[in-house]
C-alpha positions as CSV (number, residue, x, y, z in Angstrom):
1,M,139.5,89.4,86.0
2,G,138.6,90.3,82.4
3,I,137.4,93.6,81.0
4,D,133.7,92.6,81.4
5,S,134.2,91.8,85.2
6,G,132.5,94.1,87.8
7,L,130.4,97.2,87.4
8,G,130.4,98.8,84.0
9,A,129.8,102.6,85.0
10,W,133.2,103.5,83.4
11,R,131.7,102.7,79.9
12,L,128.8,105.2,80.5
13,A,128.8,108.8,78.8
14,S,126.4,110.1,81.7
15,N,127.6,112.0,84.7
16,H,126.4,113.2,88.1
17,N,125.7,116.9,87.2
18,R,122.2,116.5,88.4
19,L,123.3,115.6,91.9
20,M,125.9,118.5,91.9
21,E,123.0,120.8,91.3
22,R,120.9,119.0,94.1
23,Q,123.8,119.5,96.5
24,R,123.2,123.3,96.2
25,R,119.4,123.4,96.6
26,T,116.2,121.4,96.9
27,H,112.8,122.0,95.6
28,P,110.0,121.8,98.2
29,G,106.9,119.8,97.5
30,N,105.0,116.7,98.9
31,T,104.3,114.6,96.0
32,T,106.1,111.3,95.8
33,K,106.0,109.0,92.8
34,L,106.1,105.2,93.0
35,A,106.6,103.3,89.7
36,Y,106.7,99.4,89.3
37,F,109.2,97.6,87.1
38,G,108.3,93.9,87.8
39,G,110.0,91.5,90.2
40,S,110.7,93.6,93.3
41,A,111.9,96.6,91.4
42,F,110.4,100.0,92.2
43,R,111.4,103.5,91.2
44,I,110.6,106.2,93.9
45,T,110.8,109.8,92.8
46,S,111.1,112.3,95.5
47,P,109.1,115.6,95.5
48,S,112.4,117.3,94.2
49,G,112.7,114.8,91.3
50,L,115.4,112.6,92.8
51,T,115.0,109.0,91.5
52,V,115.8,105.9,93.4
53,M,115.6,102.4,91.9
54,I,115.4,99.5,94.5
55,D,116.1,95.8,93.6
56,P,116.5,95.7,89.8
57,W,116.5,92.0,88.6
58,R,118.4,90.0,86.2
59,N,118.6,86.4,85.3
60,L,120.7,83.7,87.3
61,P,124.4,84.4,86.2
62,T,124.9,80.6,85.4
63,R,122.0,81.1,82.8
64,T,120.8,77.6,83.9
65,W,117.4,78.8,85.2
66,D,116.1,82.0,83.6
67,W,113.3,83.8,85.4
68,Y,112.9,86.7,83.0
69,F,112.8,86.8,79.3
70,H,115.9,89.0,79.4
71,D,117.9,90.9,82.0
72,F,116.7,94.3,83.4
73,P,116.8,97.1,80.8
74,L,119.4,99.7,81.3
75,T,117.6,102.5,83.3
76,A,118.8,106.0,84.4
77,V,118.3,106.8,88.0
78,D,120.0,108.9,90.5
79,I,120.4,106.3,93.2
80,G,120.4,102.5,93.0
81,I,119.7,100.1,96.0
82,S,119.7,96.4,96.4
83,T,118.2,94.7,99.4
84,H,120.2,91.4,99.2
85,A,122.5,89.5,97.0
86,H,120.0,87.4,94.9
87,F,120.0,87.6,91.2
88,D,116.4,88.8,91.1
89,H,117.2,91.8,93.4
90,D,120.9,92.7,92.7
91,A,121.2,94.0,89.2
92,L,122.7,97.3,90.2
93,H,125.0,97.0,87.0
94,C,121.8,97.5,84.8
95,L,121.4,101.0,86.3
96,D,122.8,104.2,85.0
97,A,123.2,105.7,88.5
98,S,125.3,108.2,90.2
99,V,125.1,106.4,93.5
100,L,124.9,102.7,94.3
101,L,123.8,101.4,97.7
102,D,124.3,97.6,97.8
103,R,122.9,95.9,100.8
104,L,122.9,99.3,102.8
105,I,123.2,99.0,106.6
106,G,123.0,102.3,108.3
107,R,121.8,105.7,106.9
108,Y,122.3,107.7,103.7
109,E,120.9,111.3,103.4
110,F,120.9,113.5,100.4
111,A,118.7,116.4,99.3
112,D,115.0,115.5,100.2
113,I,115.6,111.8,100.9
114,N,116.7,109.8,103.7
115,I,117.5,106.2,103.4
116,T,117.9,103.7,106.2
117,G,119.0,100.1,105.8
118,I,118.3,97.7,108.7
119,A,120.1,94.5,108.7
120,D,118.2,91.1,109.0
121,K,117.7,88.0,107.3
122,H,116.0,86.5,104.3
123,A,112.9,84.4,104.5
124,T,113.5,80.6,104.8
125,D,110.3,79.2,106.2
126,A,108.8,77.2,103.5
127,T,105.6,76.1,105.4
128,Y,103.3,77.6,103.0
129,A,105.4,77.5,99.8
130,A,104.1,75.4,96.8
131,Y,107.4,73.4,96.7
132,D,110.2,72.5,99.1
133,F,113.0,74.8,98.2
134,H,115.0,73.4,101.0
135,H,115.1,70.1,99.5
136,I,115.8,71.5,96.1
137,N,118.7,73.5,97.5
138,T,120.1,70.6,99.3
139,Y,119.8,68.3,96.3
140,F,121.9,70.7,94.1
141,G,124.4,71.4,96.9
142,G,123.4,75.0,97.5
143,Q,124.5,77.3,100.2
144,K,123.5,77.2,103.9
145,L,120.2,79.1,104.1
146,I,119.3,79.1,108.0
147,P,120.6,82.0,110.2
148,P,122.7,82.7,111.9
149,D,125.4,80.8,109.9
150,N,123.7,81.4,106.5
151,A,125.6,82.3,103.3
152,R,125.7,86.1,102.4
153,S,122.9,85.8,99.9
154,W,120.5,84.8,102.6
155,D,121.0,88.0,104.4
156,N,118.5,90.8,103.7
157,C,118.6,94.5,104.3
158,L,115.2,96.2,105.0
159,I,115.1,99.6,103.3
160,V,113.2,102.6,104.7
161,L,113.0,105.6,102.5
162,E,111.7,108.8,103.7
163,T,110.8,111.7,101.4
164,G,108.0,114.2,100.8
165,G,106.6,113.6,104.5
166,L,106.3,109.7,103.8
167,R,108.0,106.8,105.1
168,I,108.2,103.9,102.6
169,L,109.4,100.4,103.5
170,H,110.8,97.9,101.0
171,W,110.7,94.6,102.6
172,G,113.0,92.9,100.1
173,D,112.7,89.2,100.9
174,N,113.0,89.4,104.6
175,R,111.7,86.9,107.0
176,H,108.3,87.6,108.6
177,N,109.5,87.5,112.2
178,P,112.6,89.5,112.6
179,P,113.6,90.2,116.3
180,D,112.0,93.0,118.3
181,H,114.9,95.4,117.9
182,V,114.4,95.4,114.0
183,W,110.7,96.2,114.5
184,E,111.6,99.1,116.7
185,Q,114.0,100.5,114.2
186,L,111.4,100.3,111.5
187,G,109.0,102.8,113.4
188,H,106.0,104.3,111.7
189,I,105.5,103.2,108.0
190,D,103.0,104.8,105.5
191,I,103.6,102.5,102.4
192,L,104.7,98.9,102.7
193,L,106.2,97.2,99.6
194,I,106.0,93.4,100.3
195,P,106.6,90.2,98.4
196,V,103.4,88.3,97.7
197,D,102.5,85.7,95.0
198,D,100.1,82.9,95.0
199,S,103.0,80.2,95.1
200,Q,103.7,81.7,98.6
201,H,107.3,81.6,97.4
202,V,108.9,84.0,99.8
203,L,106.1,84.6,102.4
204,G,103.0,82.6,103.0
205,Y,99.7,84.4,103.3
206,P,99.6,84.3,107.2
207,M,103.1,85.6,107.3
208,V,102.2,88.6,105.0
209,A,99.2,89.2,107.3
210,E,101.4,89.2,110.3
211,V,103.7,91.7,108.9
212,V,101.0,94.0,107.6
213,S,99.3,93.8,111.2
214,R,102.4,94.6,113.0
215,I,103.5,97.6,110.8
216,A,99.9,98.9,110.2
217,P,100.8,100.9,107.1
218,R,98.2,102.9,105.2
219,I,99.1,101.4,101.9
220,V,100.4,97.9,100.9
221,V,101.9,97.2,97.5
222,P,102.4,93.6,96.5
223,H,105.5,92.5,94.4
224,H,107.6,89.6,93.4
225,Y,104.8,87.9,91.5
226,Y,104.4,86.6,87.9
227,V,104.0,89.2,85.1
228,W,103.1,87.4,81.9
229,N,105.4,89.3,79.4
230,V,108.2,89.9,81.8
231,V,108.6,86.7,84.0
232,Q,108.9,83.2,82.7
233,R,106.6,80.3,83.9
234,Q,109.8,78.4,84.9
235,S,110.4,80.8,87.6
236,T,107.7,79.1,89.5
237,L,106.2,82.4,90.4
238,L,102.4,82.7,90.2
239,S,100.2,85.8,89.9
240,V,98.9,87.4,93.1
241,E,95.2,87.4,92.1
242,K,94.0,84.8,94.8
243,W,95.6,87.0,97.5
244,I,94.3,90.3,96.1
245,S,90.8,88.7,96.0
246,D,90.8,88.2,99.7
247,Q,91.9,91.7,100.6
248,P,89.0,94.2,101.8
249,T,90.1,97.3,99.8
250,V,92.1,97.1,96.6
251,R,92.8,99.7,94.1
252,R,93.7,98.2,90.8
253,L,95.9,100.7,89.2
254,D,95.6,101.2,85.3
255,Q,99.2,102.3,84.9
256,P,102.7,101.6,86.3
257,E,103.2,104.6,88.2
258,T,101.1,106.4,90.9
259,C,101.4,109.4,93.3
260,Y,101.2,109.7,96.9
261,E,100.9,112.8,99.4
262,P,100.7,112.6,103.1
263,N,97.3,114.3,103.4
264,T,95.7,112.3,100.8
265,L,96.5,108.7,102.0
266,P,93.5,106.6,102.7
267,E,92.2,106.3,106.2
268,A,91.8,102.4,106.0
269,L,94.4,100.0,105.0
270,T,94.5,99.8,101.2
271,V,96.3,97.5,98.7
272,D,97.5,99.3,95.6
273,Y,98.1,96.7,92.9
274,F,100.1,97.3,89.7
275,G,99.0,94.0,88.1
276,D,101.0,93.5,84.9
277,H,101.7,97.1,84.3
278,V,105.5,98.0,84.3
279,A,107.3,101.2,83.9
280,F,109.3,100.3,80.9
281,D,108.6,99.5,77.3
282,V,108.3,95.8,77.2
283,N,107.9,95.5,73.5
284,A,111.0,97.4,72.8
285,W,112.8,95.3,75.3
286,H,111.9,92.0,73.6
287,H,112.9,93.5,70.3
288,K,116.2,94.7,71.5
289,N,117.0,91.2,72.8
290,G,116.0,89.6,69.5
291,M,112.4,88.4,70.1
292,T,109.9,88.7,67.3
293,L,106.5,89.5,68.6
294,G,103.2,88.7,67.0
295,A,100.4,91.2,66.4
């Protein structure tokens, strides 16, 4: 093991004084913020100001198949979470965070947030996918994908975060048909964050529809799609425009962060779409990593 192995929190000059203060008191409120960072990465800010980042991404550690122009920018949050051990979801080392919850199974509570991790399995049904990733996986000698004897990286933990009177579910890359006991544990959900792209890479459109129908949230937010200046074409991901065009009610957000309150959620199911808006300075990210940009 070398000096660069493992997490690098010991190198950071920051500390957890913010959370020490939150241990003593919370601040009431009911406005929850949701910010999109590309990939499947979202920052949720509770009414008291606690920040939670779910699924920061990086490139494949072998550097043989880069999905992103660069790894996730170092980002300060209070709590970091990863739903599963795939490179596009597990870059917890890219967070300046006081608490890391890697593949949480069980319950974590602090101040005005409650986080529940429910164990299930990654999607492996390629019926609707643009390419047969099972064939590719087998050809390159990959891990076992099919449960129950799958490799660790094909497990997935559904994350339910409760704050400000809202219940937010991050689907990760979970399969569309978990067993009944998983659905029962999920319970009522207000906001569903679910992977959708027009390659149907993780979930096919009918699978997404099945999940949405069963959960019946008020808000659906797509993620895991192509963002032109963050994600590379070789990722095989596509935009989500085709799926978006078939949804009855869509709000195309004009910035990378939005706010929610329980009493202002829409009555009918609504898709909130961040598009190419991401909550970090993309140009600065490229410059820092040695890319020269045009006008």
